[in-house]
N, C-alpha and C positions, 0 to 999 in steps of 0.2 A: 570428476567426466564421470563414475559411475552412477552418481545422482539425479543426473540429467537424463540416462536410460530406465532406471526406477521410475521417475518420476512420470516419463514417457509411456512408458509400462502403465503403470498406476490411471493414468491420463484413458488411454485408448480402452483398460479393461471399464473404468467407468464411463466411459462414451457408450460402447458397448452394451454394458447392465441397463442404462438409462434409452436406448433401443428398446435393447428387450422388453422393459418395463413400459412402455411408450401405450399400449393399448391396453393392457390387463391395471396398473396398479403405478398409474400416474403421479402419486402423489408420491412413490418413493423418489422420483428423479432430483428432485431439488434437494433433498438430505445426501442420497448417493453422490449428488456434485460438491456440496457443501465438505462433506466428508472426505473425498478425491483433494480438495483445493484445503483443507486443512491440512492434508499428510502432508500433500506436496512443498505446500509454504513451511511444514517442521523440517522434510526434507531437506531442502534448501536453506532451512535458516545456519547449518554449520558453514554454509558458502560465505554467508554475511560476514562473518567474522573477521577474516583479514580485509573486507573493505573497508568495517569500519574500523579498523585498528589504524589502515593507511587516512583517513578521512580524519582522524584523529590527531595523527601525528601531522598533517598536514595543518589542519589549524591550531593547532600548539608551536607548531612554527612561525606561525604568521599572528601571533600573539593573539586571535580570537576568543575571546570570553566566553564562558561556561554559559552562558546565555545564551547568546548566539548557535554554541556549538548543539544545546536541547533543541531551540528552536529548528535547527538545519533536521535534525534525525527525529523530530517530530514532524515535521512538514512532509519528509521523504514515508514514515509509515502512514500519515493520513492519506496518502495519495495512493500508496499501493492496499490498503486496506479500501478503500472506497471504490477504487477500482475493480477487485476483487470481487465486493459486495456489486456495484452496478451491474456487472456482468453475470453474478448468478441470480440477481430478478431479471435481468433482462432475457437469461436463457430459460426461467421462467415462466416467460412472457408476461411481463410486469413491469412493463416500461417508465411506467407510471412511478413504482416504489424506485429504480432505477434512477430516473430524474430526481427526484428525493435525495438519493444518497448523493449523488453527485452534487447538487446542490450545497448539503449540508456539508460536504468536504469544502468547498469552496470559499463559503464562509467562514469555517474550521480555519481556512489556511490565511484568509482575509485577518480574520482576530489576532492570530498566532505571528504575523507580519506587522503587526500595528508598533511595538516595543521596538522591531526594527526601525522602522520610517520615523518613528518620534528620537529616535538617536541619530539619522543622517538630518532629519531636519535643527537639531542641536547643533550639530559638525555644521551645517552650513549658516544658522546663523553666528554661531562663532567666529567663523571664517568670515563675515561678512562686516562682524563688529568694530 
Protein backbone atom coordinates (compact mmCIF):
# COMPACT_ATOMS: atom_id res chain seq x y z
CA UNK A 1 0.00 0.00 0.00
CA UNK A 2 2.81 2.40 0.82
CA UNK A 3 4.27 1.80 -2.66
CA UNK A 4 1.09 3.19 -4.19
CA UNK A 5 1.33 6.34 -2.07
CA UNK A 6 4.99 6.85 -3.01
CA UNK A 7 4.29 6.24 -6.70
CA UNK A 8 1.32 8.61 -6.60
CA UNK A 9 3.42 11.33 -4.95
CA UNK A 10 6.21 10.76 -7.47
CA UNK A 11 3.80 11.09 -10.38
CA UNK A 12 2.13 14.20 -8.97
CA UNK A 13 5.51 15.87 -8.41
CA UNK A 14 6.60 14.89 -11.92
CA UNK A 15 3.39 16.29 -13.41
CA UNK A 16 3.91 19.56 -11.56
CA UNK A 17 7.52 19.73 -12.78
CA UNK A 18 6.42 19.05 -16.35
CA UNK A 19 3.85 21.83 -16.13
CA UNK A 20 6.46 24.16 -14.63
CA UNK A 21 8.96 23.46 -17.41
CA UNK A 22 6.31 23.54 -20.15
CA UNK A 23 6.93 27.14 -21.19
CA UNK A 24 10.67 27.51 -20.70
CA UNK A 25 12.41 24.12 -20.89
CA UNK A 26 10.09 21.89 -22.88
CA UNK A 27 12.86 19.42 -23.72
CA UNK A 28 12.94 18.30 -20.07
CA UNK A 29 9.32 17.14 -20.03
CA UNK A 30 9.89 13.74 -21.71
CA UNK A 31 12.99 13.16 -19.61
CA UNK A 32 11.08 13.87 -16.39
CA UNK A 33 8.26 11.59 -17.52
CA UNK A 34 10.61 8.75 -18.44
CA UNK A 35 12.50 9.04 -15.15
CA UNK A 36 9.28 9.07 -13.14
CA UNK A 37 7.95 6.06 -15.03
CA UNK A 38 11.19 4.16 -14.51
CA UNK A 39 11.20 4.96 -10.80
CA UNK A 40 7.55 3.96 -10.52
CA UNK A 41 8.19 0.65 -12.27
CA UNK A 42 11.15 0.01 -10.00
CA UNK A 43 9.03 0.67 -6.92
CA UNK A 44 6.17 -1.55 -8.09
CA UNK A 45 8.48 -4.38 -9.20
CA UNK A 46 8.59 -5.69 -5.64
CA UNK A 47 4.84 -6.17 -5.75
CA UNK A 48 5.09 -8.31 -8.87
CA UNK A 49 7.01 -11.15 -7.18
CA UNK A 50 4.02 -12.71 -5.37
CA UNK A 51 1.97 -12.51 -8.56
CA UNK A 52 4.72 -14.18 -10.61
CA UNK A 53 5.14 -16.90 -7.97
CA UNK A 54 1.39 -17.57 -7.95
CA UNK A 55 1.22 -17.79 -11.75
CA UNK A 56 4.29 -20.01 -11.80
CA UNK A 57 2.76 -22.32 -9.18
CA UNK A 58 -0.47 -22.55 -11.15
CA UNK A 59 1.44 -23.34 -14.34
CA UNK A 60 3.41 -26.03 -12.49
CA UNK A 61 0.18 -27.62 -11.27
CA UNK A 62 -1.25 -27.60 -14.79
CA UNK A 63 1.84 -29.28 -16.23
CA UNK A 64 2.55 -26.45 -18.64
CA UNK A 65 6.00 -26.51 -20.18
CA UNK A 66 8.69 -23.94 -19.44
CA UNK A 67 8.47 -22.71 -23.04
CA UNK A 68 4.84 -21.68 -22.54
CA UNK A 69 5.66 -20.06 -19.21
CA UNK A 70 8.41 -17.99 -20.85
CA UNK A 71 6.04 -16.93 -23.61
CA UNK A 72 3.44 -15.88 -21.04
CA UNK A 73 5.86 -13.76 -19.01
CA UNK A 74 7.55 -12.28 -22.08
CA UNK A 75 4.21 -11.30 -23.60
CA UNK A 76 3.14 -9.66 -20.35
CA UNK A 77 6.41 -7.71 -20.25
CA UNK A 78 6.06 -6.66 -23.90
CA UNK A 79 2.56 -5.34 -23.35
CA UNK A 80 3.52 -3.35 -20.24
CA UNK A 81 6.67 -1.89 -21.78
CA UNK A 82 4.92 -1.07 -25.04
CA UNK A 83 2.06 0.65 -23.24
CA UNK A 84 4.51 2.74 -21.24
CA UNK A 85 6.54 3.62 -24.33
CA UNK A 86 3.47 4.52 -26.35
CA UNK A 87 2.09 6.68 -23.54
CA UNK A 88 5.37 8.56 -23.14
CA UNK A 89 5.51 9.19 -26.89
CA UNK A 90 1.88 10.35 -26.88
CA UNK A 91 2.59 12.68 -23.95
CA UNK A 92 5.43 14.19 -25.97
CA UNK A 93 2.97 14.76 -28.87
CA UNK A 94 4.75 12.15 -30.98
CA UNK A 95 1.75 10.11 -32.05
CA UNK A 96 3.55 8.53 -35.01
CA UNK A 97 6.23 7.17 -32.67
CA UNK A 98 3.50 5.97 -30.32
CA UNK A 99 1.87 4.09 -33.18
CA UNK A 100 5.18 2.48 -34.15
CA UNK A 101 5.70 1.27 -30.57
CA UNK A 102 2.21 -0.26 -30.57
CA UNK A 103 2.71 -1.92 -33.96
CA UNK A 104 6.09 -3.31 -32.90
CA UNK A 105 4.52 -4.77 -29.76
CA UNK A 106 1.74 -6.42 -31.74
CA UNK A 107 4.20 -7.94 -34.21
CA UNK A 108 6.39 -9.14 -31.35
CA UNK A 109 3.40 -10.77 -29.65
CA UNK A 110 2.37 -12.42 -32.90
CA UNK A 111 5.89 -13.77 -33.39
CA UNK A 112 5.93 -15.16 -29.84
CA UNK A 113 2.59 -16.87 -30.37
CA UNK A 114 3.77 -18.82 -33.43
CA UNK A 115 5.17 -21.61 -31.25
CA UNK A 116 1.87 -21.89 -29.40
CA UNK A 117 -0.14 -21.95 -32.61
CA UNK A 118 2.14 -24.62 -34.08
CA UNK A 119 1.65 -26.82 -31.02
CA UNK A 120 -2.12 -26.32 -31.18
CA UNK A 121 -2.09 -27.29 -34.86
CA UNK A 122 -0.04 -30.42 -34.06
CA UNK A 123 -2.47 -31.38 -31.31
CA UNK A 124 -5.46 -30.95 -33.63
CA UNK A 125 -3.75 -33.02 -36.30
CA UNK A 126 -3.04 -35.80 -33.78
CA UNK A 127 -6.64 -35.78 -32.57
CA UNK A 128 -8.06 -35.97 -36.09
CA UNK A 129 -5.63 -38.67 -37.28
